[in-house]
N, C-alpha and C positions, 0 to 999 in steps of 0.2 A: 461794174461799169454800166453807165446809163447811155442808151441810144437817144440823140437830140436830133431832131427834124426842125429846119428854119425853112419856112415856106413864105414865097412872096409870089407876085405876079409873074414876072419875066426871070427870075433868077438871075439878074444881072448886077445889082447894086446893093441895095438893103440887105437881102439874104446872104450875100456874098461876104459883106462886111461883117455881118453877125456871125457868120461861119468861120471868118478868121479870128475875131475875138473869143469866141467861145472855145475854139480849139486852143487859143493862147491861155486862156484863164483856167480852163477844165484840165489841160494836160491830158494825162493818162487816165483821168476820171471818166472820161465821157468820149464816145465815138459821135462826131458830128457830121451831119449831112445837111446840105442845103438843096433846096429844089424850087421849080415854079410851077404855076399851072400852066404856064407857057415857058419857052426857052427864047431868050433874046440874047444870049451870049454874056460873056463878063465884060463890063462896062470898063473901058481903059481908064477912066477917070477914078472908078473904085479903087483898081489896081493901084494908081498912082498916090491918092491919098492914104491908103493902108501902108505902102512902102515909106511914107513918109512920117508913120508911127512905128516903124520897124516890123511890120507884119507882110509877108510875102503871099499874096493871093494869085499871083500871076500863073500858076499851073491848074487853078481851079477850072472846072467846067460848068457850062451851064446845063442843069439836069430838070428833067420832068418828073414830077412827083410819081407818076406811074412806074418809074424805074425803081422805086423802092417800097413798093405794096408788100414785099416778102420780109421786110424787116421789121422785128418787133420793137416800135418805139416807146420809150418811157415818157418823152417829153415832146411836144409838139408846140412850135411858136409860130404863129403868124406874125409878119412884120408890116402888113398893109391890110386895109380894109377890103379890098378887092379879093384877096387870097383868103381871108377869113370869112368871106360871105360866099365865095365859090370853090372853098376847098372840097375835092372830091372825097368819097368816103375813104377813110383809111382804116383798115382792120386793126383789131387790137384793143388792150385796155391801156391808154395813156392819158397823161395830165395835159390840158390843152392851155396855152397862153396866148393873148393877143396883144401887141401893141402896135398902134398904126404910126409909122414913121413917115415923114414928108419923103416924096421921091425925088431925089437930087437929080435924076436924069431929065426932070422936067423944069430945072433951073433955067432962067433966061437971064440975058444981060451980056456984059462983057465976058471975055474967058475968065478975067480974075474973079468977077462975081459969081459965075459958074462953080469954079473950082472951090470957091469959098462956101458955097453951099453944101458941095460934096464934105469939105472939112466938117462944118456944122452937124450934117447929118451923122457923119462918122463919128464924131465925139457924142452925140445922143446914143448911138448904138453901143458904142464902148462902154458908157457907164451903165447902161441896161444889162449888157452881157456880163460886167464884173458883178452885178449885184444879182443876175440870175443865177450864175455860178455858186455864188456865196449861199444863197438861200434855196436854192433847188437840187443843184448836184452835191453841194456839202462836202467839199473835199477838205 
């Protein structure tokens, strides 16, 4: 079983969405953790759009990367440039990946436009996570 860390700035949207999809696609083949270099709480719109796709992240918590320093990660994914550039030192020998997804929490416009941006980013992260599990976790 592989240990996977998904790292973002605030552990509120992108890393939480990726956490949900990685757990969904990997099943029992991986232990998935999500964290931020800061903690902003799980965004209710992220919970909403994941529920629309049948994945419940409502019990997820926003965690700081320093909480996981004792876990031997095999794979670390940064999902935003800020986390990639400011990632603290993580011990261990792991394979690192980076994909800069847009931050849906910064979307503006009508409520419908904002939630549609969350859905758009969710779908991008879903596709990335499906391919990631197929190529890197190899279940």
